[in-house]
N, C-alpha and C positions, 0 to 999 in steps of 0.2 A: 526322668531327668529333665525333660522339657518343662514340666509343671514346676519343678523346683526353681528354674531360672526365672520364670515369670513372677514368682513370689518374692524374689530378692528386690529390695528397693535401695536407691542410692543415686549418686550422680555419675554421669559418664565423664570420661576424660575431656571431651569437647566442651561440655557444659562447664566444667571446672575452669578450663582455659579461657572461655568467654567471660566468665565471672571475674577472673583475675585481671584480664585486660581492661574491662570496664572499671574495676576498682582502681587500677593503676592510672588510668586517664583521669579519673576524679581526684586522686591524690596529687597528681602533677598540677592540676588546676588549683588546688588548695595551696600547694607549695608556692606557685607563682603569685597567688593572692597574698601570701605571707610576706614575700619579698617586696611586693608593692607597698604593703602596709608599713613595713620597716622604713623604706625610702621616704614615704610620705610623712611619717612621724619625724624622721630626721630633718626633713625640709621645714616642717612647722616649728620644730624646736629651734632651728637656726633663725627663722624669721621672727620668732618670739624674742630671742635674745637680741637680735638687731633692733627690734622695736623698743625694747627696754633701754638699750644704750641710747637710741635716738631721743626717747622721752626724757631720760636723765639729762642729756645734753641741752635739750630745749628748756628744761626747768632751771638749769644753771644759767642759761642766757637770760631767761625772764627775770631771774633774781639779781642780775647785774644792775648797777646804777644806770639811770638814764643818761648820765654824762660820760659814761665809759667810752673811750676812743674807738672801741669795737664797732660802735654804731655810726661813726662819723661819715664814712665813705662807702660807696658801692664796692663790693668785692665778689668776684666769681667764686666758685667752689674752691676753697683752699683747705688743705688738710690741717686738722687741729694740731696734731703733733707729728712731725716727720720721722719719729723714731719707730720702734717696732710696733706692729699692730696690737690692738687690745685682744687678748685671748679669753674666751668664755669657755670654761670646761664643758665639754660635751656638745658645744655648738659651733666651735671654730674660731677663727681670727677675723677681726674687723678693723676697718679704718674709718675714721669719722672726718667728714668734710663739712664746712660751714660756708654759707653764702649770705651776703647782706645786700639788701636793696634799700638804700636810704631814700627818704621821701617817696615812698612807694606810690606809684601811679600819680605822681605829682602832688601828693598830699603831704604838706610839711609836717615834720615831727612824727611821722609814722614810718617805721622801718619794718620791712618784711625780712624775716630771718628763716632760712631753710637749713635744716640739718640733714645730711645724707650719711647713712651708715651702709657701708658696702663690705661684702666679704673680701678678705684679703687675697683670695685666689678663687679659681673656678671650683665649683662644687658639683658633684654628680647628682643629678636628680632623675626623676622618672622620665623627664623629657630630654635627657642628655646633660652635658656640662653647661652650667650656668653660673653667672655671678649674681649673687643675691644682693638687692639694694632696697633700702627703706628710706623714704623721704618724709620728713615732718616739717611743717611750716607753722610760723606764728607771727603775729604782728606785735610790735613793741612801740609804745609811745616814748619818744625821746625828747630831750630839750636842747 
């Protein structure tokens, strides 16, 4: 009978438990990696949408006539429209602010325009709650 026990092959219960624990630790690490990837993807999607909104606003400002009263006087960041924020599906809600620096750095007929797009509320990120902001600037020659 002793000889018969030696010839049997397989795993002991302890070996099986150690294997299951090692596998569980590895899978938990992969699950955390997946959660981080989803949050990072959401963060980049929001920043991309904010960047597109800022770029569109800058292009609209550049297309304005040089004699537009918008360029006449310095103005700190003022909200473009005080109504409800702009909502981009899948990326969140944003508010657009514009700043004008007429005669930028003392140079006549050159205006610095800054567009700031900011998330309408705080957003959970990998680093905790944050408010996402994109600033884009351009120079505009005015008369």
